[in-house]
N, C-alpha and C positions, 0 to 999 in steps of 0.2 A: 907136662904134657896133658892135654885135655882128653878126658876119657868120654866115651859115648854116654856113660851113665850121668856124668856131670852136665853134658849138653842137654840131655833129656830133662834133668831136674830144673835147669834154668828155663827151658821151654815150658815146663808145667807151671812154674812160678809166674812167668809172663802171661800165660793163658789165664791163670786164676786172677791176676791183677786186672787184666782187660775185662774179664767177666764181671768182676766186682764193680768196676767203673761203669760198665753198661747197665748193671742192675740199679746202681745208685742214681744214675742219670734218668733211667726210666721211671723210677719212683718220684723223682723231683718233677718230672714233666706231668705225671698223672695226679700229683697232689693239687687239689683245688684250693684256691684262696677263697675263704668265705668271709664276706663283708657283712657285718650286722646291719639289718635294715633299720631305718630310723623309726623310732616309736612315735606314732602320731600324737599331736598335742591333745590336751583335753578338749579344746575347742573343735578340733577336727573330729575327734571321736563323738562328741555330742552332735555335731552337724550330720555325721553319718547315721547316728542313732535316730535322729529326728527327721528321717527321710529327706536328706539333702537341704535342710534348713540352712540359711546363711545369716550370719550375724553382720549387720551393717558395719562397714569399716570405720565410719566416723564416730560411732557410739562406743564409749568406754565399756569394756567388759573385764570380768575377773574370772579366774578359775576357782571353782569350789572343790576343795579337796576333802576326802573322807577322813574324819578325825575319830571315827568310831572303831577303826580296825577292820572295816569292811572294804568292799571294792567299788563303792559308789563314787560318782563324780558329777560335776555339773559346771555350768557357767552362769553368770548373772550379769545383766546390764542394769542400767538405772531404772528399767521398767519391766524386767522379766527375769524369772529364774527358770532355767531348763536343767533338769537333772536326770541322770541315768541311775536309778535306784531299784532295788528289788520290790516286788509286790509285798504288801503288808497283810497281816492277819486282819480278819473282820473286826471292825471297831477302831482300828488304829488309823491315824492320818499323819502325813508329812505336813509340817507347818513351816512357813517362812517367816523369818524375823529380820529386822534391822537392829543394829546395836550401835550406840554412840561410844565415844572415848571414855565416858565415865561408867560404862557397863549397863546403861539403861536400855531395855529391850522394847521394841514395838512389834506387835504381832501384825503381820501382813495378811495372813489368811492361810487356807489349806491349799496344798499343791494338788492339782487334778491330773489324773492319768489321761493323757492325750498325745497325739502326734508321735507315738512310739516311746514316750517317756513321761516324766512328771513336769508340769508347768504351773507357774503362778505369775500372773500379771499384776503389777502394782505401779504406783506413782511415787518415786523417791523424792520428787520435788516437795512433797508434803512433809518431809522429814530431813531438813537440812542438818548436817553434822553427823548423820547416821551413815557410817561408811562400811560397816561390817555386815555381811550377809550370812545368815545361819539357817540351815534346814535341820529340823529336829523332829523326833517322835517323842511326844511327851516332854520330859526334861532332858532326854538324851540328845546331845548334838551329834548329827550325822555328817553334815557338810558345813564347811566354813570357808570364807574368803573375804578379803578387804579391798576396797577401792583405794 
């Protein structure tokens, strides 16, 4: 024979189960799915840094990555180096180089601070076979990339 106390215990257990299901469902509905945003490419970041500059689509370009442990970055075409680098101490300069496969370096010149970053224009046609671009301060390589 079922007693009143047993019916009450079953009723309490059912109420607890329903409450637990409702709480779990509520948490599942309020949980937001966070999707990581895409990290912009180096080219996109440089274009943003250089006030909307666009790199011509038909011209080959390379990413210049920081090899010094810093946070610098850049891109290079066959005629220009564009870099996002920190300001230097007085008397220091960023210099651009081309390097061939045997390790021979050619100094292109000093990068100039303009357009919101560092820029160097050059003519790679004068240096066939030189496919590596280096940005350095003194003997320390800061950025590197190869065509």
